[in-house]
C-alpha positions as CSV (number, residue, x, y, z in Angstrom):
1,X,0.4,9.3,4.7
2,X,4.1,8.7,4.1
3,X,5.9,12.1,4.2
4,X,9.4,13.5,3.7
5,X,9.6,17.4,4.1
6,X,6.0,18.1,3.6
7,X,6.0,21.9,4.2
8,X,4.7,24.3,3.3
9,X,1.6,22.4,1.9
10,X,1.2,20.0,4.8
11,X,-1.1,22.2,6.9
12,X,-3.7,22.4,4.0
13,X,-3.6,18.7,3.7
14,X,-4.1,18.2,7.5
15,X,-6.9,20.8,7.5
16,X,-8.7,18.9,4.7
17,X,-8.5,15.7,6.9
18,X,-9.8,17.6,10.0
19,X,-12.8,18.8,8.0
20,X,-13.9,15.4,6.7
21,X,-17.6,14.9,7.4
22,X,-16.8,11.3,8.1
23,X,-15.6,11.6,11.7
24,X,-14.6,8.0,12.5
25,X,-11.0,8.1,11.3
26,X,-7.4,7.9,12.5
27,X,-4.5,9.4,10.6
28,X,-1.3,7.3,10.5
29,X,1.8,9.1,9.2
30,X,5.2,7.6,8.4
31,X,7.8,10.3,8.6
32,X,10.9,9.7,6.6
33,X,13.3,12.0,8.5
34,X,11.8,15.4,7.7
35,X,13.9,18.4,8.5
36,X,11.7,21.3,7.4
37,X,9.3,21.5,10.4
38,X,7.1,18.7,9.1
39,X,7.2,16.8,12.4
40,X,6.5,19.8,14.5
41,X,3.4,20.6,12.2
42,X,2.2,17.0,12.5
43,X,2.4,17.2,16.3
44,X,0.2,20.3,16.3
45,X,-2.6,18.3,14.7
46,X,-2.1,14.7,15.9
47,X,-3.6,13.6,18.2
48,X,-5.1,16.8,19.6
49,X,-7.2,17.8,16.5
50,X,-7.0,14.7,14.5
51,X,-6.9,11.2,16.1
52,X,-3.9,9.2,15.0
53,X,-0.2,8.6,15.3
54,X,3.1,9.7,13.8
55,X,5.6,6.8,13.1
56,X,9.1,7.2,12.2
57,X,12.2,5.1,12.0
58,X,14.2,3.9,9.0
59,X,14.0,6.2,5.9
60,X,11.9,4.2,3.4
61,X,10.6,4.6,-0.1
62,X,7.0,5.2,-0.7
63,X,6.0,1.6,-1.2
64,X,7.8,0.4,2.0
65,X,6.3,3.3,4.0
66,X,2.8,2.4,2.8
67,X,3.4,-1.3,3.7
68,X,4.4,-0.3,7.3
69,X,1.3,1.9,7.6
70,X,-1.0,-0.8,6.3
71,X,0.4,-3.2,8.9
72,X,0.0,-0.6,11.6
73,X,-3.6,0.2,10.7
74,X,-6.4,-0.9,13.0
75,X,-9.3,-0.5,10.5
76,X,-10.5,-2.6,7.5
77,X,-10.8,0.6,5.4
78,X,-7.7,2.5,4.7
79,X,-7.4,5.7,2.7
80,X,-4.2,7.1,1.0
81,X,-3.2,10.7,1.0
82,X,0.0,12.6,0.2
83,X,1.3,15.5,2.2
84,X,0.6,18.1,-0.4
85,X,-2.8,17.1,-1.7
86,X,-6.2,18.3,-0.5
87,X,-9.3,16.3,0.2
88,X,-12.9,17.3,-0.6
89,X,-14.7,17.4,2.8
90,X,-16.9,14.5,1.8
91,X,-14.2,12.3,0.3
92,X,-14.2,9.6,3.1
93,X,-17.9,9.7,3.6
94,X,-18.6,9.0,-0.1
95,X,-16.0,6.4,-0.6
96,X,-16.9,4.5,2.6
97,X,-20.6,4.6,1.7
98,X,-19.6,3.3,-1.8
99,X,-17.6,0.3,-0.5
100,X,-20.5,-0.5,2.0
101,X,-22.8,-0.8,-1.0
102,X,-20.3,-2.8,-3.1
103,X,-18.7,-5.6,-1.1
104,X,-17.2,-7.0,-4.3
105,X,-15.1,-3.7,-4.7
106,X,-11.6,-3.9,-3.0
107,X,-10.6,-0.3,-3.8
108,X,-12.2,2.9,-5.0
109,X,-10.7,6.1,-6.3
110,X,-12.2,9.2,-7.6
111,X,-11.9,11.9,-10.2
112,X,-9.4,14.6,-9.2
113,X,-8.5,18.2,-9.9
114,X,-5.0,19.4,-10.6
115,X,-3.7,22.4,-8.6
116,X,-0.4,24.2,-8.6
117,X,1.8,25.0,-5.6
118,X,-0.4,28.0,-4.7
119,X,-3.7,26.0,-4.8
120,X,-4.8,27.5,-8.2
121,X,-6.1,25.3,-11.0
122,X,-3.2,23.8,-13.0
123,X,-4.6,22.9,-16.4
124,X,-1.2,22.7,-18.2
125,X,-0.1,19.6,-16.4
126,X,0.5,17.5,-19.5
127,X,-1.0,14.4,-17.6
128,X,-4.2,12.7,-18.4
129,X,-6.4,13.0,-15.2
130,X,-9.5,11.3,-16.6
131,X,-10.2,7.9,-15.0
132,X,-12.7,5.2,-15.9
133,X,-15.4,4.4,-13.3
134,X,-16.3,0.8,-14.3
135,X,-14.1,-2.2,-13.4
136,X,-14.0,-3.5,-17.0
137,X,-12.5,-0.2,-18.3
138,X,-10.2,0.1,-15.3
139,X,-8.7,-3.4,-15.9
140,X,-8.2,-2.5,-19.6
141,X,-6.5,0.7,-18.6
142,X,-4.2,-1.3,-16.2
143,X,-2.5,-2.6,-19.4
144,X,-1.0,0.8,-19.7
145,X,-1.0,2.7,-16.3
146,X,-2.3,2.8,-12.8
147,X,-6.1,3.4,-13.3
148,X,-6.8,4.9,-9.9
149,X,-4.9,8.0,-8.7
150,X,-3.0,6.8,-5.6
151,X,-3.6,9.6,-3.1
152,X,-7.3,9.3,-3.8
153,X,-7.7,5.6,-3.0
154,X,-9.8,4.0,-0.2
155,X,-9.0,0.2,-0.1
156,X,-9.9,-2.8,2.0
157,X,-6.9,-3.6,4.3
158,X,-7.6,-7.4,4.2
159,X,-7.5,-7.5,0.4
160,X,-4.2,-5.5,0.2
161,X,-2.7,-7.9,2.8
162,X,-3.9,-10.9,0.9
163,X,-2.4,-9.5,-2.3
164,X,1.0,-9.3,-0.5
165,X,0.8,-5.6,0.6
166,X,2.8,-2.9,-1.1
167,X,6.1,-3.8,-2.6
168,X,9.2,-1.7,-1.6
169,X,9.0,0.4,-4.8
170,X,9.1,4.0,-5.8
171,X,7.7,5.0,-8.2
172,X,5.0,2.6,-9.5
173,X,4.2,1.2,-6.0
174,X,0.5,1.9,-6.8
175,X,0.5,0.5,-10.2
176,X,2.2,-2.7,-9.1
177,X,-0.2,-3.2,-6.2
178,X,-3.3,-2.5,-8.3
179,X,-2.3,-5.1,-10.8
180,X,-2.1,-7.7,-7.9
181,X,-5.2,-6.3,-6.2
182,X,-7.3,-6.4,-9.3
183,X,-7.0,-10.3,-9.3
184,X,-8.8,-10.3,-5.9
185,X,-11.8,-8.1,-6.6
186,X,-13.3,-5.3,-8.5
187,X,-12.0,-1.8,-8.7
188,X,-13.9,1.5,-9.2
189,X,-13.6,5.2,-9.4
190,X,-16.2,7.7,-8.2
191,X,-17.1,10.5,-10.7
192,X,-16.9,13.3,-8.2
193,X,-13.8,15.3,-7.8
194,X,-12.8,14.3,-4.3
195,X,-9.2,15.3,-4.3
196,X,-7.0,18.2,-5.5
197,X,-3.8,16.8,-6.7
198,X,-0.8,19.2,-6.4
199,X,1.7,19.6,-9.3
200,X,4.8,21.6,-8.6
201,X,5.9,23.5,-11.7
202,X,9.5,23.2,-10.8
203,X,9.5,19.4,-10.7
204,X,7.1,18.5,-13.6
205,X,9.8,18.3,-16.3
206,X,12.0,16.2,-14.0
207,X,9.1,14.0,-13.0
208,X,8.4,13.4,-16.7
209,X,12.0,12.5,-17.4
210,X,12.2,10.2,-14.4
211,X,8.9,8.5,-15.5
212,X,10.1,8.0,-19.1
213,X,13.4,6.5,-17.9
214,X,11.5,4.2,-15.5
215,X,9.1,3.1,-18.2
216,X,11.9,2.0,-20.4
217,X,14.1,0.3,-17.9
218,X,12.0,-1.0,-15.0
219,X,8.3,-0.5,-15.3
220,X,7.8,-3.2,-17.9
221,X,9.3,-5.8,-15.7
222,X,7.1,-5.1,-12.7
223,X,4.1,-5.0,-15.1
224,X,4.9,-8.4,-16.5
225,X,5.5,-10.0,-13.1
226,X,2.5,-8.6,-11.4
227,X,0.3,-8.8,-14.4
228,X,0.5,-12.5,-15.3
229,X,-2.3,-13.6,-13.0
230,X,-4.6,-10.7,-14.0
231,X,-4.2,-10.9,-17.8
232,X,-3.6,-14.7,-18.2
233,X,-0.4,-14.3,-20.4
234,X,3.1,-15.5,-19.5
235,X,5.4,-13.0,-17.8
236,X,7.9,-13.1,-20.7
237,X,5.2,-12.4,-23.2
238,X,3.8,-9.5,-21.2
239,X,7.4,-8.2,-20.9
240,X,7.9,-8.1,-24.7
241,X,4.4,-6.5,-25.1
242,X,5.1,-3.8,-22.6
243,X,8.4,-3.0,-24.2
244,X,6.7,-3.0,-27.6
245,X,9.1,-5.6,-28.8
246,X,6.8,-8.5,-29.7
247,X,6.9,-9.2,-33.5
248,X,3.2,-10.3,-33.6
249,X,1.1,-9.1,-30.6
250,X,-2.4,-9.9,-32.0
251,X,-2.8,-13.5,-30.7
252,X,-1.7,-12.5,-27.2
253,X,-4.0,-9.5,-27.1
254,X,-6.8,-11.7,-28.0
255,X,-5.7,-14.2,-25.3
256,X,-5.8,-11.3,-22.8
257,X,-9.4,-10.5,-23.9
258,X,-10.4,-14.2,-23.6
259,X,-8.9,-14.5,-20.1
260,X,-10.6,-11.3,-18.9
261,X,-13.9,-12.4,-20.5
262,X,-13.7,-15.7,-18.5
263,X,-12.6,-14.2,-15.1
264,X,-14.4,-10.9,-14.9
265,X,-17.7,-9.5,-16.2
266,X,-18.8,-11.3,-19.4
267,X,-19.4,-8.8,-22.1
268,X,-19.0,-11.2,-25.1
269,X,-15.5,-11.5,-26.7
270,X,-16.4,-9.3,-29.7
271,X,-17.8,-6.5,-27.5
272,X,-14.8,-6.6,-25.2
273,X,-12.2,-6.4,-28.0
274,X,-14.2,-3.5,-29.6
275,X,-14.6,-1.7,-26.3
276,X,-12.8,1.8,-26.6
277,X,-10.9,1.2,-23.3
278,X,-9.4,-2.0,-24.6
279,X,-8.4,-0.7,-28.0
280,X,-7.0,2.6,-26.5
281,X,-4.9,0.5,-24.2
282,X,-3.6,-2.3,-26.4
283,X,-2.4,0.1,-29.1
284,X,0.3,1.0,-26.6
285,X,1.6,-2.6,-26.6
286,X,2.1,-2.9,-30.3
287,X,5.6,-2.8,-31.6
288,X,6.3,-0.3,-34.4
289,X,7.2,-3.1,-36.9
290,X,4.1,-5.2,-36.0
291,X,2.1,-4.0,-39.0
292,X,-0.6,-6.7,-39.0
293,X,-1.6,-6.1,-35.3
294,X,-1.4,-2.3,-35.9
295,X,-3.7,-2.5,-38.9
296,X,-6.2,-4.7,-36.8
297,X,-6.2,-2.2,-34.0
298,X,-6.5,0.8,-36.1
299,X,-9.3,-0.9,-38.2
300,X,-11.2,-1.8,-35.0
301,X,-11.0,1.7,-33.6
302,X,-12.3,3.1,-36.9
303,X,-15.2,0.6,-36.8
304,X,-16.1,1.7,-33.2
305,X,-16.0,5.4,-34.1
306,X,-18.3,4.7,-37.1
């Protein structure tokens, strides 16, 4: 848990960790210079009620904080959580059990529920909180966004370190890592709602603005660099696709499908390109002026619906 001024929601997060049915756990926290009583609250729980350690030092962004915590961890399985979200009491138990049954999976997330600053349901969030469960659909979704909600992830530490650990980024530290991690193993989401993800009404509009700016100016470059190995297309081509600048995307979208077909579960090329998750994702990579590719994608989606 990286945290900066986590009050007043931190006690609820810590209580949800304390109440986990999976008892073999340690909580590592990187505090980034909190001044609102966060450190005092952490010390009321750690290590007296929750085994673990509070680390602090240089103020870091989320990616760098997570990297330090991964390095400091003593366990192979590491779970992420933010200081304002709430875990279901069986979150760790179910995710640990799942990874035990699926050694090929390097990270597992879950379905989540959105709550507001008071803990009430927050339906008017304007964010799509539905996540695919299957690796095939998750990898297709990675063409567009992080396909596992970051605070709900349990991952294998060895796989994250082999992938190069978290990059010093904020935001998109989760998206960039998942692109690299997916090249080293399978990803999954559990269908149960194992996390309550808190949205703050006062910050949602600003978060949207920041996200849009980041998408335009920075996100495409990180996607292209980290996605080259996963999708089998050159970085410069991926960059143009992500920016929706490529004049004729269709051959490259088919190349991505062929690469995934060769490297991951084999569905058959036609079944892959007609899979709803693939079509829903690639339409976000087509430039407005690329009429031929757009017609092909629209036609394929109509065929699937029929």
